[in-house]
N, CA, C and O atoms as a CHARMM CRD file, in Angstrom:
* protein
*
  380
    1    1 MET  N     17.52300 -49.91200  30.19500 PROA 1      0.00000
    2    1 MET  CA    16.68800 -50.28100  29.00500 PROA 1      0.00000
    3    1 MET  C     15.69900 -49.79100  28.87300 PROA 1      0.00000
    4    1 MET  O     15.16500 -49.36600  29.89700 PROA 1      0.00000
    5    2 ARG  N     15.26700 -49.68600  28.07400 PROA 2      0.00000
    6    2 ARG  CA    13.60900 -48.26500  27.83700 PROA 2      0.00000
    7    2 ARG  C     12.96800 -49.82800  27.18700 PROA 2      0.00000
    8    2 ARG  O     13.45100 -50.24000  26.13200 PROA 2      0.00000
    9    3 ALA  N     12.04500 -50.50500  27.77900 PROA 3      0.00000
   10    3 ALA  CA    11.52400 -50.97200  26.98700 PROA 3      0.00000
   11    3 ALA  C     10.40300 -50.87400  25.87200 PROA 3      0.00000
   12    3 ALA  O     10.17100 -51.85600  25.16700 PROA 3      0.00000
   13    4 GLN  N      9.66700 -49.61200  25.70700 PROA 4      0.00000
   14    4 GLN  CA     9.55700 -49.23300  25.04900 PROA 4      0.00000
   15    4 GLN  C      9.99800 -48.90800  23.72800 PROA 4      0.00000
   16    4 GLN  O      9.35100 -48.95500  22.68200 PROA 4      0.00000
   17    5 GLU  N     11.55800 -48.46900  23.97500 PROA 5      0.00000
   18    5 GLU  CA    11.91600 -48.82800  22.38400 PROA 5      0.00000
   19    5 GLU  C     12.48400 -49.64000  21.94400 PROA 5      0.00000
   20    5 GLU  O     12.96800 -49.75400  20.81800 PROA 5      0.00000
   21    6 VAL  N     12.48400 -50.47800  23.03300 PROA 6      0.00000
   22    6 VAL  CA    12.51600 -51.80800  22.31800 PROA 6      0.00000
   23    6 VAL  C     11.82300 -52.86900  21.59800 PROA 6      0.00000
   24    6 VAL  O     12.12200 -53.66800  20.71000 PROA 6      0.00000
   25    7 PHE  N     10.56400 -52.53500  22.44700 PROA 7      0.00000
   26    7 PHE  CA     9.50400 -53.34400  21.42400 PROA 7      0.00000
   27    7 PHE  C      8.88000 -52.40000  20.10800 PROA 7      0.00000
   28    7 PHE  O      8.00800 -52.60600  19.26400 PROA 7      0.00000
   29    8 LYS  N      9.72100 -51.37200  20.38000 PROA 8      0.00000
   30    8 LYS  CA     8.80500 -50.30600  18.85200 PROA 8      0.00000
   31    8 LYS  C     10.14200 -50.75600  17.98800 PROA 8      0.00000
   32    8 LYS  O      9.74900 -51.34400  16.98100 PROA 8      0.00000
   33    9 ALA  N     11.55800 -50.68500  18.02900 PROA 9      0.00000
   34    9 ALA  CA    12.31600 -51.40400  17.51700 PROA 9      0.00000
   35    9 ALA  C     12.33600 -52.83400  16.38300 PROA 9      0.00000
   36    9 ALA  O     12.55800 -53.05500  15.19200 PROA 9      0.00000
   37   10 ILE  N     11.99000 -53.50600  17.50000 PROA 10     0.00000
   38   10 ILE  CA    12.10900 -54.76100  16.71700 PROA 10     0.00000
   39   10 ILE  C     10.35400 -55.95700  16.53700 PROA 10     0.00000
   40   10 ILE  O     10.06100 -57.15200  16.56100 PROA 10     0.00000
   41   11 SER  N      9.31800 -53.92200  16.27900 PROA 11     0.00000
   42   11 SER  CA     8.37800 -54.49600  15.87700 PROA 11     0.00000
   43   11 SER  C      7.99000 -54.20500  14.26300 PROA 11     0.00000
   44   11 SER  O      7.00600 -54.41000  13.55200 PROA 11     0.00000
   45   12 ASP  N      9.31800 -53.61400  14.09400 PROA 12     0.00000
   46   12 ASP  CA     9.44300 -53.74100  12.60100 PROA 12     0.00000
   47   12 ASP  C     10.90600 -54.73600  11.54200 PROA 12     0.00000
   48   12 ASP  O     12.13400 -54.76500  11.60700 PROA 12     0.00000
   49   13 PRO  N      9.77300 -55.45100  10.60100 PROA 13     0.00000
   50   13 PRO  CA    10.61300 -56.74900  10.11200 PROA 13     0.00000
   51   13 PRO  C     12.28000 -56.25300   9.37900 PROA 13     0.00000
   52   13 PRO  O     13.27000 -56.77800   9.88900 PROA 13     0.00000
   53   14 SER  N     12.42600 -55.54500   8.54600 PROA 14     0.00000
   54   14 SER  CA    13.15800 -55.11400   8.97800 PROA 14     0.00000
   55   14 SER  C     14.02900 -54.78400   9.72900 PROA 14     0.00000
   56   14 SER  O     15.12000 -54.64000   9.17600 PROA 14     0.00000
   57   15 ARG  N     14.00100 -54.58100  10.88900 PROA 15     0.00000
   58   15 ARG  CA    14.94900 -54.20100  11.70700 PROA 15     0.00000
   59   15 ARG  C     15.21700 -55.67400  12.65700 PROA 15     0.00000
   60   15 ARG  O     16.24400 -56.00900  13.24900 PROA 15     0.00000
   61   16 ARG  N     13.74700 -56.47200  12.54100 PROA 16     0.00000
   62   16 ARG  CA    14.70500 -57.70100  12.92400 PROA 16     0.00000
   63   16 ARG  C     14.79200 -58.67200  11.83300 PROA 16     0.00000
   64   16 ARG  O     14.49100 -59.84000  12.07700 PROA 16     0.00000
   65   17 LYS  N     15.17800 -58.32300  10.62700 PROA 17     0.00000
   66   17 LYS  CA    16.64200 -58.96700   9.78400 PROA 17     0.00000
   67   17 LYS  C     17.41600 -59.09300  10.27300 PROA 17     0.00000
   68   17 LYS  O     17.95300 -60.06000  10.81300 PROA 17     0.00000
   69   18 VAL  N     17.75000 -57.48900  10.10500 PROA 18     0.00000
   70   18 VAL  CA    19.03100 -56.81900  10.42900 PROA 18     0.00000
   71   18 VAL  C     19.50900 -57.95100  11.47300 PROA 18     0.00000
   72   18 VAL  O     20.34300 -58.81600  11.20600 PROA 18     0.00000
   73   19 LEU  N     18.96300 -57.83000  12.48100 PROA 19     0.00000
   74   19 LEU  CA    19.11000 -58.29900  14.45800 PROA 19     0.00000
   75   19 LEU  C     19.34300 -60.06200  14.17800 PROA 19     0.00000
   76   19 LEU  O     20.14400 -60.64200  14.91000 PROA 19     0.00000
   77   20 LYS  N     18.76200 -60.68000  13.32400 PROA 20     0.00000
   78   20 LYS  CA    19.10200 -62.11800  12.41700 PROA 20     0.00000
   79   20 LYS  C     20.58000 -62.28200  11.97800 PROA 20     0.00000
   80   20 LYS  O     21.63000 -62.86300  12.25400 PROA 20     0.00000
   81   21 LEU  N     19.92200 -61.28000  10.99800 PROA 21     0.00000
   82   21 LEU  CA    21.43600 -61.43800  11.16700 PROA 21     0.00000
   83   21 LEU  C     22.99300 -61.07900  11.12400 PROA 21     0.00000
   84   21 LEU  O     23.96300 -61.61600  10.59000 PROA 21     0.00000
   85   22 LEU  N     22.79900 -59.83200  11.99200 PROA 22     0.00000
   86   22 LEU  CA    23.35100 -59.77900  12.88800 PROA 22     0.00000
   87   22 LEU  C     24.00300 -61.20300  14.48000 PROA 22     0.00000
   88   22 LEU  O     25.06500 -61.36100  15.08100 PROA 22     0.00000
   89   23 ARG  N     23.11400 -61.64600  14.50700 PROA 23     0.00000
   90   23 ARG  CA    23.11700 -63.35100  14.60700 PROA 23     0.00000
   91   23 ARG  C     24.45200 -64.17400  14.85900 PROA 23     0.00000
   92   23 ARG  O     24.87500 -64.63900  15.91700 PROA 23     0.00000
   93   24 ARG  N     25.04400 -64.22400  13.46200 PROA 24     0.00000
   94   24 ARG  CA    25.60000 -64.95400  12.98200 PROA 24     0.00000
   95   24 ARG  C     27.44700 -64.32400  13.51100 PROA 24     0.00000
   96   24 ARG  O     28.51400 -64.92200  13.64500 PROA 24     0.00000
   97   25 GLY  N     27.09300 -63.08200  13.65300 PROA 25     0.00000
   98   25 GLY  CA    28.34100 -61.60700  14.05500 PROA 25     0.00000
   99   25 GLY  C     28.58900 -60.39600  13.67400 PROA 25     0.00000
  100   25 GLY  O     27.87000 -59.99800  12.75800 PROA 25     0.00000
  101   26 SER  N     29.35100 -59.69300  14.06300 PROA 26     0.00000
  102   26 SER  CA    29.71400 -58.36500  13.20000 PROA 26     0.00000
  103   26 SER  C     29.66900 -58.50500  11.49000 PROA 26     0.00000
  104   26 SER  O     30.15600 -59.20200  10.60000 PROA 26     0.00000
  105   27 LYS  N     28.65200 -57.23600  11.68300 PROA 27     0.00000
  106   27 LYS  CA    28.76500 -56.81100  10.10800 PROA 27     0.00000
  107   27 LYS  C     28.56300 -56.09700   9.74200 PROA 27     0.00000
  108   27 LYS  O     27.47000 -55.70100  10.14900 PROA 27     0.00000
  109   28 THR  N     29.26000 -55.10700   8.62600 PROA 28     0.00000
  110   28 THR  CA    29.25800 -53.23800   8.32200 PROA 28     0.00000
  111   28 THR  C     28.08600 -53.36500   7.82500 PROA 28     0.00000
  112   28 THR  O     27.49800 -54.21600   7.15800 PROA 28     0.00000
  113   29 ALA  N     27.82300 -52.24500   8.32500 PROA 29     0.00000
  114   29 ALA  CA    26.51400 -51.64700   7.34200 PROA 29     0.00000
  115   29 ALA  C     26.17400 -51.67700   5.95300 PROA 29     0.00000
  116   29 ALA  O     25.03300 -51.53400   5.51400 PROA 29     0.00000
  117   30 GLY  N     27.55200 -51.93200   5.05700 PROA 30     0.00000
  118   30 GLY  CA    27.70500 -51.90300   3.90900 PROA 30     0.00000
  119   30 GLY  C     27.23000 -53.26400   3.74900 PROA 30     0.00000
  120   30 GLY  O     26.21400 -53.11600   3.07000 PROA 30     0.00000
  121   31 GLU  N     27.38000 -54.59300   3.99400 PROA 31     0.00000
  122   31 GLU  CA    26.60900 -55.74200   4.57300 PROA 31     0.00000
  123   31 GLU  C     25.60200 -56.50400   4.99900 PROA 31     0.00000
  124   31 GLU  O     25.28100 -57.67900   4.81800 PROA 31     0.00000
  125   32 LEU  N     25.09800 -55.46500   5.69600 PROA 32     0.00000
  126   32 LEU  CA    23.90400 -55.54500   6.08800 PROA 32     0.00000
  127   32 LEU  C     22.56000 -54.54500   5.02400 PROA 32     0.00000
  128   32 LEU  O     21.38600 -54.89500   4.91200 PROA 32     0.00000
  129   33 ALA  N     23.15500 -53.36400   4.41300 PROA 33     0.00000
  130   33 ALA  CA    22.72600 -53.28600   3.11000 PROA 33     0.00000
  131   33 ALA  C     22.67300 -53.97000   2.02800 PROA 33     0.00000
  132   33 ALA  O     21.88800 -53.39200   1.27600 PROA 33     0.00000
  133   34 GLU  N     23.20200 -55.14100   1.41700 PROA 34     0.00000
  134   34 GLU  CA    22.93600 -56.01400   1.17500 PROA 34     0.00000
  135   34 GLU  C     22.02200 -56.69300   0.95900 PROA 34     0.00000
  136   34 GLU  O     21.69200 -57.15200  -0.13400 PROA 34     0.00000
  137   35 ALA  N     21.45700 -56.85100   2.08200 PROA 35     0.00000
  138   35 ALA  CA    20.30600 -57.98900   2.07800 PROA 35     0.00000
  139   35 ALA  C     18.78900 -57.36400   2.02600 PROA 35     0.00000
  140   35 ALA  O     17.81100 -57.98600   2.43900 PROA 35     0.00000
  141   36 PHE  N     18.72500 -55.93200   1.41400 PROA 36     0.00000
  142   36 PHE  CA    17.33200 -55.20900   1.81700 PROA 36     0.00000
  143   36 PHE  C     18.01700 -54.44600   0.44300 PROA 36     0.00000
  144   36 PHE  O     19.09500 -54.12500  -0.05700 PROA 36     0.00000
  145   37 ASP  N     16.46000 -54.41100   0.21800 PROA 37     0.00000
  146   37 ASP  CA    16.34400 -53.55100  -1.23800 PROA 37     0.00000
  147   37 ASP  C     15.66200 -51.92700  -0.89800 PROA 37     0.00000
  148   37 ASP  O     14.44100 -51.83100  -1.02000 PROA 37     0.00000
  149   38 MET  N     16.42800 -50.71600  -0.49100 PROA 38     0.00000
  150   38 MET  CA    15.78000 -50.35800  -0.03000 PROA 38     0.00000
  151   38 MET  C     17.30800 -48.77900   0.15500 PROA 38     0.00000
  152   38 MET  O     18.48100 -49.11500  -0.01100 PROA 38     0.00000
  153   39 THR  N     17.08000 -47.78300   0.37100 PROA 39     0.00000
  154   39 THR  CA    17.89700 -46.51600   0.52200 PROA 39     0.00000
  155   39 THR  C     18.65700 -46.40600   1.52500 PROA 39     0.00000
  156   39 THR  O     18.39500 -46.89700   2.62300 PROA 39     0.00000
  157   40 LYS  N     19.44600 -45.90100   1.31900 PROA 40     0.00000
  158   40 LYS  CA    20.56600 -45.69300   2.59400 PROA 40     0.00000
  159   40 LYS  C     20.44700 -45.27100   3.32400 PROA 40     0.00000
  160   40 LYS  O     21.03800 -45.67700   4.32500 PROA 40     0.00000
  161   41 GLY  N     19.56300 -44.09000   3.40400 PROA 41     0.00000
  162   41 GLY  CA    18.64900 -43.42900   3.90700 PROA 41     0.00000
  163   41 GLY  C     17.80300 -44.36300   4.87000 PROA 41     0.00000
  164   41 GLY  O     18.17200 -44.24200   6.03800 PROA 41     0.00000
  165   42 SER  N     17.12100 -44.95400   4.74900 PROA 42     0.00000
  166   42 SER  CA    16.02700 -46.10500   5.00000 PROA 42     0.00000
  167   42 SER  C     16.84600 -46.75100   6.08300 PROA 42     0.00000
  168   42 SER  O     16.67400 -46.98600   7.27900 PROA 42     0.00000
  169   43 MET  N     18.01800 -46.99100   5.01000 PROA 43     0.00000
  170   43 MET  CA    19.54400 -48.66100   6.07700 PROA 43     0.00000
  171   43 MET  C     19.14600 -47.40800   7.68400 PROA 43     0.00000
  172   43 MET  O     18.72100 -47.77600   8.77900 PROA 43     0.00000
  173   44 SER  N     19.45700 -46.04700   7.27800 PROA 44     0.00000
  174   44 SER  CA    19.95300 -45.52100   8.16800 PROA 44     0.00000
  175   44 SER  C     18.87200 -45.32600   9.49100 PROA 44     0.00000
  176   44 SER  O     18.76700 -45.63900  10.67700 PROA 44     0.00000
  177   45 HSD  N     18.33200 -44.76700   8.68700 PROA 45     0.00000
  178   45 HSD  CA    17.16800 -44.91400   9.72800 PROA 45     0.00000
  179   45 HSD  C     17.02300 -46.49400  10.82300 PROA 45     0.00000
  180   45 HSD  O     17.46000 -46.79200  11.93400 PROA 45     0.00000
  181   46 HSD  N     16.45400 -46.96900  10.13000 PROA 46     0.00000
  182   46 HSD  CA    16.91300 -48.62700  10.42300 PROA 46     0.00000
  183   46 HSD  C     17.93000 -48.98400  12.05400 PROA 46     0.00000
  184   46 HSD  O     17.81800 -49.42900  13.19600 PROA 46     0.00000
  185   47 PHE  N     18.96600 -48.35700  11.01700 PROA 47     0.00000
  186   47 PHE  CA    20.47500 -48.46200  12.17300 PROA 47     0.00000
  187   47 PHE  C     20.32400 -47.31600  13.52000 PROA 47     0.00000
  188   47 PHE  O     20.81400 -47.51500  14.63100 PROA 47     0.00000
  189   48 ASN  N     19.64900 -46.27500  13.18200 PROA 48     0.00000
  190   48 ASN  CA    18.93000 -45.37200  14.59200 PROA 48     0.00000
  191   48 ASN  C     18.21300 -46.36200  15.40200 PROA 48     0.00000
  192   48 ASN  O     18.45400 -46.90800  16.47900 PROA 48     0.00000
  193   49 VAL  N     17.30100 -46.42100  14.58900 PROA 49     0.00000
  194   49 VAL  CA    16.21800 -47.06600  15.44700 PROA 49     0.00000
  195   49 VAL  C     16.42300 -48.60200  16.64000 PROA 49     0.00000
  196   49 VAL  O     15.74500 -49.13100  17.52200 PROA 49     0.00000
  197   50 LEU  N     17.47200 -48.77900  16.13300 PROA 50     0.00000
  198   50 LEU  CA    18.24500 -50.09600  17.10900 PROA 50     0.00000
  199   50 LEU  C     19.39600 -49.30700  17.91600 PROA 50     0.00000
  200   50 LEU  O     19.88500 -49.83600  18.91400 PROA 50     0.00000
  201   51 LYS  N     19.66300 -48.52300  17.64600 PROA 51     0.00000
  202   51 LYS  CA    20.80700 -48.21100  18.18400 PROA 51     0.00000
  203   51 LYS  C     20.33100 -47.52500  19.34500 PROA 51     0.00000
  204   51 LYS  O     21.04700 -47.52400  20.34600 PROA 51     0.00000
  205   52 ALA  N     18.76800 -46.69800  19.36200 PROA 52     0.00000
  206   52 ALA  CA    18.40800 -45.86200  20.23700 PROA 52     0.00000
  207   52 ALA  C     18.20900 -47.37100  21.57000 PROA 52     0.00000
  208   52 ALA  O     18.69400 -47.61900  22.67400 PROA 52     0.00000
  209   53 ALA  N     17.34700 -47.96000  20.75100 PROA 53     0.00000
  210   53 ALA  CA    16.47700 -48.93200  21.79300 PROA 53     0.00000
  211   53 ALA  C     18.07700 -50.06600  22.21700 PROA 53     0.00000
  212   53 ALA  O     18.02100 -51.08800  22.89900 PROA 53     0.00000
  213   54 ASP  N     19.14200 -49.57900  21.68400 PROA 54     0.00000
  214   54 ASP  CA    20.32100 -50.21800  22.48800 PROA 54     0.00000
  215   54 ASP  C     20.54800 -52.04900  22.00700 PROA 54     0.00000
  216   54 ASP  O     21.16100 -52.99200  22.50700 PROA 54     0.00000
  217   55 LEU  N     19.88400 -51.90500  21.07500 PROA 55     0.00000
  218   55 LEU  CA    19.57700 -53.55800  20.47700 PROA 55     0.00000
  219   55 LEU  C     21.32300 -53.77300  20.05800 PROA 55     0.00000
  220   55 LEU  O     22.06900 -54.70100  20.36900 PROA 55     0.00000
  221   56 VAL  N     21.58500 -52.63400  19.30700 PROA 56     0.00000
  222   56 VAL  CA    22.92500 -53.07700  18.04300 PROA 56     0.00000
  223   56 VAL  C     23.89000 -51.81800  19.16900 PROA 56     0.00000
  224   56 VAL  O     23.50300 -50.82000  19.77600 PROA 56     0.00000
  225   57 ARG  N     25.43600 -52.56800  19.02400 PROA 57     0.00000
  226   57 ARG  CA    26.30300 -51.58000  19.08800 PROA 57     0.00000
  227   57 ARG  C     27.15400 -51.15100  18.14200 PROA 57     0.00000
  228   57 ARG  O     27.68900 -52.14000  17.64200 PROA 57     0.00000
  229   58 CYS  N     27.56100 -50.09400  17.62500 PROA 58     0.00000
  230   58 CYS  CA    28.36900 -49.84200  16.65400 PROA 58     0.00000
  231   58 CYS  C     29.52300 -49.15800  16.44300 PROA 58     0.00000
  232   58 CYS  O     29.53000 -47.96600  16.74800 PROA 58     0.00000
  233   59 GLU  N     30.63000 -49.72200  15.92700 PROA 59     0.00000
  234   59 GLU  CA    32.06900 -49.10400  15.92400 PROA 59     0.00000
  235   59 GLU  C     32.57000 -48.88300  15.12400 PROA 59     0.00000
  236   59 GLU  O     32.81500 -49.73800  14.27300 PROA 59     0.00000
  237   60 ARG  N     33.03700 -47.37900  15.00200 PROA 60     0.00000
  238   60 ARG  CA    33.80400 -47.42100  13.00600 PROA 60     0.00000
  239   60 ARG  C     35.15900 -47.74500  13.21200 PROA 60     0.00000
  240   60 ARG  O     35.63900 -47.51600  14.32200 PROA 60     0.00000
  241   61 ARG  N     35.82700 -48.22200  12.35800 PROA 61     0.00000
  242   61 ARG  CA    36.56800 -49.03600  11.56000 PROA 61     0.00000
  243   61 ARG  C     37.22400 -48.12600  10.18000 PROA 61     0.00000
  244   61 ARG  O     36.85700 -48.46000   9.05300 PROA 61     0.00000
  245   62 GLY  N     38.03800 -47.16600  10.32500 PROA 62     0.00000
  246   62 GLY  CA    38.41100 -46.96000   9.46500 PROA 62     0.00000
  247   62 GLY  C     37.10500 -46.43200   9.09300 PROA 62     0.00000
  248   62 GLY  O     36.39400 -46.08700  10.03700 PROA 62     0.00000
  249   63 GLN  N     36.51600 -46.26200   7.59900 PROA 63     0.00000
  250   63 GLN  CA    35.54100 -45.52000   6.97600 PROA 63     0.00000
  251   63 GLN  C     34.40800 -46.31000   7.01600 PROA 63     0.00000
  252   63 GLN  O     33.36900 -46.15500   6.37300 PROA 63     0.00000
  253   64 GLN  N     34.74500 -47.35200   7.99000 PROA 64     0.00000
  254   64 GLN  CA    33.70600 -48.86900   7.82700 PROA 64     0.00000
  255   64 GLN  C     33.12500 -48.59000   9.07800 PROA 64     0.00000
  256   64 GLN  O     33.80500 -48.27000  10.05400 PROA 64     0.00000
  257   65 ILE  N     31.33000 -48.74400   9.10700 PROA 65     0.00000
  258   65 ILE  CA    30.56400 -48.64700  10.70400 PROA 65     0.00000
  259   65 ILE  C     30.41400 -49.96500  10.65100 PROA 65     0.00000
  260   65 ILE  O     29.85000 -50.50800   9.70100 PROA 65     0.00000
  261   66 VAL  N     30.91300 -50.62900  11.68500 PROA 66     0.00000
  262   66 VAL  CA    30.38400 -52.39200  11.82800 PROA 66     0.00000
  263   66 VAL  C     29.06600 -52.76200  13.11800 PROA 66     0.00000
  264   66 VAL  O     29.31200 -52.81300  14.32300 PROA 66     0.00000
  265   67 TYR  N     28.64500 -52.83100  12.92900 PROA 67     0.00000
  266   67 TYR  CA    27.07700 -53.71200  13.79000 PROA 67     0.00000
  267   67 TYR  C     27.44900 -54.72500  14.18100 PROA 67     0.00000
  268   67 TYR  O     28.20900 -55.53100  13.64400 PROA 67     0.00000
  269   68 SER  N     26.67400 -54.77700  15.65400 PROA 68     0.00000
  270   68 SER  CA    27.34800 -56.22900  16.38900 PROA 68     0.00000
  271   68 SER  C     25.93400 -56.26200  17.60600 PROA 68     0.00000
  272   68 SER  O     25.59700 -55.20900  18.14600 PROA 68     0.00000
  273   69 LEU  N     25.47100 -57.11000  17.80700 PROA 69     0.00000
  274   69 LEU  CA    24.49700 -57.19200  19.11800 PROA 69     0.00000
  275   69 LEU  C     24.43200 -56.59600  20.30800 PROA 69     0.00000
  276   69 LEU  O     25.50500 -56.64000  20.91000 PROA 69     0.00000
  277   70 ASN  N     23.67600 -56.12200  20.79700 PROA 70     0.00000
  278   70 ASN  CA    24.18100 -56.27300  22.53600 PROA 70     0.00000
  279   70 ASN  C     23.34300 -57.14000  23.14100 PROA 70     0.00000
  280   70 ASN  O     22.15600 -56.81200  23.14200 PROA 70     0.00000
  281   71 THR  N     23.68600 -58.31300  23.73400 PROA 71     0.00000
  282   71 THR  CA    23.18600 -59.44000  24.21200 PROA 71     0.00000
  283   71 THR  C     22.37200 -59.24000  25.30600 PROA 71     0.00000
  284   71 THR  O     21.30700 -59.82900  25.49400 PROA 71     0.00000
  285   72 THR  N     22.93000 -58.30500  26.12400 PROA 72     0.00000
  286   72 THR  CA    23.02200 -57.60700  27.42900 PROA 72     0.00000
  287   72 THR  C     21.27600 -57.27300  27.59100 PROA 72     0.00000
  288   72 THR  O     20.55100 -57.72800  28.47600 PROA 72     0.00000
  289   73 VAL  N     20.87200 -56.37100  26.49000 PROA 73     0.00000
  290   73 VAL  CA    19.37700 -55.89900  25.94500 PROA 73     0.00000
  291   73 VAL  C     18.14500 -57.25900  26.07800 PROA 73     0.00000
  292   73 VAL  O     17.19000 -57.52400  26.80900 PROA 73     0.00000
  293   74 PHE  N     18.73700 -57.78100  25.07500 PROA 74     0.00000
  294   74 PHE  CA    18.00800 -59.06000  25.05700 PROA 74     0.00000
  295   74 PHE  C     17.51300 -60.11100  25.83400 PROA 74     0.00000
  296   74 PHE  O     16.44700 -60.72500  25.87500 PROA 74     0.00000
  297   75 GLU  N     18.87100 -60.16500  26.60700 PROA 75     0.00000
  298   75 GLU  CA    18.25700 -60.96200  28.30500 PROA 75     0.00000
  299   75 GLU  C     17.55000 -59.99900  29.48700 PROA 75     0.00000
  300   75 GLU  O     16.87800 -60.29300  30.47500 PROA 75     0.00000
  301   76 ASP  N     17.97000 -58.82400  28.98200 PROA 76     0.00000
  302   76 ASP  CA    17.14300 -57.64700  29.89900 PROA 76     0.00000
  303   76 ASP  C     15.32900 -57.88800  29.38600 PROA 76     0.00000
  304   76 ASP  O     14.36100 -57.89900  30.14600 PROA 76     0.00000
  305   77 VAL  N     15.32800 -57.98600  28.52500 PROA 77     0.00000
  306   77 VAL  CA    13.86100 -58.06600  27.47300 PROA 77     0.00000
  307   77 VAL  C     13.38900 -59.63900  28.36300 PROA 77     0.00000
  308   77 VAL  O     12.62300 -59.68300  29.32600 PROA 77     0.00000
  309   78 ALA  N     14.10100 -60.84700  27.70800 PROA 78     0.00000
  310   78 ALA  CA    13.92200 -62.37500  27.73600 PROA 78     0.00000
  311   78 ALA  C     13.04500 -61.77800  29.36300 PROA 78     0.00000
  312   78 ALA  O     11.81500 -61.74700  29.34300 PROA 78     0.00000
  313   79 SER  N     14.05800 -61.19500  31.11500 PROA 79     0.00000
  314   79 SER  CA    13.73400 -61.66800  31.95500 PROA 79     0.00000
  315   79 SER  C     12.57300 -60.66700  32.06000 PROA 79     0.00000
  316   79 SER  O     11.94600 -60.89900  33.09300 PROA 79     0.00000
  317   80 LEU  N     12.02500 -59.57100  31.32200 PROA 80     0.00000
  318   80 LEU  CA    11.21200 -58.57800  31.74500 PROA 80     0.00000
  319   80 LEU  C     10.03800 -59.61600  31.05900 PROA 80     0.00000
  320   80 LEU  O      9.41500 -60.21700  31.93500 PROA 80     0.00000
  321   81 LEU  N      9.76200 -59.83000  30.15000 PROA 81     0.00000
  322   81 LEU  CA     8.83000 -60.50800  29.32600 PROA 81     0.00000
  323   81 LEU  C      8.53800 -62.20600  30.66400 PROA 81     0.00000
  324   81 LEU  O      7.47600 -62.73800  30.98900 PROA 81     0.00000
  325   82 ALA  N      9.40000 -62.41400  30.91500 PROA 82     0.00000
  326   82 ALA  CA     9.35200 -64.20800  32.16800 PROA 82     0.00000
  327   82 ALA  C      8.69900 -63.66100  33.15400 PROA 82     0.00000
  328   82 ALA  O      7.72400 -64.19300  33.68400 PROA 82     0.00000
  329   83 ASP  N      9.20300 -62.49700  33.50400 PROA 83     0.00000
  330   83 ASP  CA     8.51900 -61.72200  34.95900 PROA 83     0.00000
  331   83 ASP  C      6.74400 -61.91900  34.40700 PROA 83     0.00000
  332   83 ASP  O      5.96500 -62.80300  34.76300 PROA 83     0.00000
  333   84 LEU  N      6.44800 -60.60700  33.30300 PROA 84     0.00000
  334   84 LEU  CA     5.27900 -60.22300  33.43200 PROA 84     0.00000
  335   84 LEU  C      4.34100 -61.66800  33.64200 PROA 84     0.00000
  336   84 LEU  O      3.26000 -61.71000  34.23000 PROA 84     0.00000
  337   85 PHE  N      4.85600 -62.51500  33.17800 PROA 85     0.00000
  338   85 PHE  CA     3.50300 -63.50000  32.74900 PROA 85     0.00000
  339   85 PHE  C      4.67800 -64.80000  32.92200 PROA 85     0.00000
  340   85 PHE  O      4.94000 -65.63000  32.05200 PROA 85     0.00000
  341   86 ARG  N      5.34600 -64.70200  34.43300 PROA 86     0.00000
  342   86 ARG  CA     5.68200 -65.46900  35.40300 PROA 86     0.00000
  343   86 ARG  C      4.03600 -65.85600  36.68900 PROA 86     0.00000
  344   86 ARG  O      3.48000 -65.14800  37.52800 PROA 86     0.00000
  345   87 VAL  N      3.81600 -67.17000  36.25400 PROA 87     0.00000
  346   87 VAL  CA     2.44800 -67.64700  36.75900 PROA 87     0.00000
  347   87 VAL  C      2.85600 -67.94200  38.42100 PROA 87     0.00000
  348   87 VAL  O      3.74100 -68.73800  38.73300 PROA 87     0.00000
  349   88 ASP  N      2.00300 -67.11000  39.47500 PROA 88     0.00000
  350   88 ASP  CA     2.06400 -67.35300  41.13000 PROA 88     0.00000
  351   88 ASP  C      1.64700 -69.01800  41.51100 PROA 88     0.00000
  352   88 ASP  O      0.48600 -69.32800  41.24300 PROA 88     0.00000
  353   89 LYS  N      2.16400 -69.64000  41.86400 PROA 89     0.00000
  354   89 LYS  CA     2.07300 -70.72000  41.66800 PROA 89     0.00000
  355   89 LYS  C      1.05200 -71.42400  43.19400 PROA 89     0.00000
  356   89 LYS  O      0.68200 -72.54500  43.54200 PROA 89     0.00000
  357   90 ARG  N      0.93400 -70.11300  43.70100 PROA 90     0.00000
  358   90 ARG  CA     0.12100 -70.65400  45.35200 PROA 90     0.00000
  359   90 ARG  C     -1.22200 -70.34700  44.71000 PROA 90     0.00000
  360   90 ARG  O     -2.24700 -70.74800  45.26300 PROA 90     0.00000
  361   91 ASN  N     -1.26800 -69.75600  43.73500 PROA 91     0.00000
  362   91 ASN  CA    -2.88900 -69.61400  43.63400 PROA 91     0.00000
  363   91 ASN  C     -3.31900 -69.76400  41.63800 PROA 91     0.00000
  364   91 ASN  O     -4.43300 -70.19200  41.33900 PROA 91     0.00000
  365   92 GLY  N     -2.47600 -69.43100  40.68800 PROA 92     0.00000
  366   92 GLY  CA    -2.65500 -70.16600  39.92400 PROA 92     0.00000
  367   92 GLY  C     -2.27100 -69.02700  38.58300 PROA 92     0.00000
  368   92 GLY  O     -1.78100 -69.36700  37.50600 PROA 92     0.00000
  369   93 GLU  N     -2.66700 -67.53000  39.01800 PROA 93     0.00000
  370   93 GLU  CA    -2.67100 -66.39800  38.86900 PROA 93     0.00000
  371   93 GLU  C     -1.95500 -65.86700  38.32700 PROA 93     0.00000
  372   93 GLU  O     -0.99700 -66.63900  38.36300 PROA 93     0.00000
  373   94 HSD  N     -1.58000 -64.81500  37.64600 PROA 94     0.00000
  374   94 HSD  CA    -0.59900 -64.31500  36.89800 PROA 94     0.00000
  375   94 HSD  C      0.13000 -63.16200  37.44200 PROA 94     0.00000
  376   94 HSD  O     -0.68700 -62.27000  37.21600 PROA 94     0.00000
  377   95 ARG  N      1.21300 -62.54800  38.05900 PROA 95     0.00000
  378   95 ARG  CA     1.72600 -62.11600  38.53000 PROA 95     0.00000
  379   95 ARG  C      1.54100 -61.06000  38.18000 PROA 95     0.00000
  380   95 ARG  O      2.16000 -60.12400  38.68700 PROA 95     0.00000
């Protein structure tokens, strides 16, 4: 996991919305696009940023592309953040 790409990906509200939509399960690119008022090119850009950060997986099924969450990356980010903000119990300072 490259944290910089993950944080870049989740910094955009549209990409966060895509991730929220995928929490309910896999969706096609068309199903995801219905939730937005933007061009196919813009949607494609957002999908590519999410894929580059490895936050989503995509699978071609016939003529459709199906997206799903890559939960392992979210677990890695949660661990990274927990470690970053963990308090050292011996002296009360952040590590």
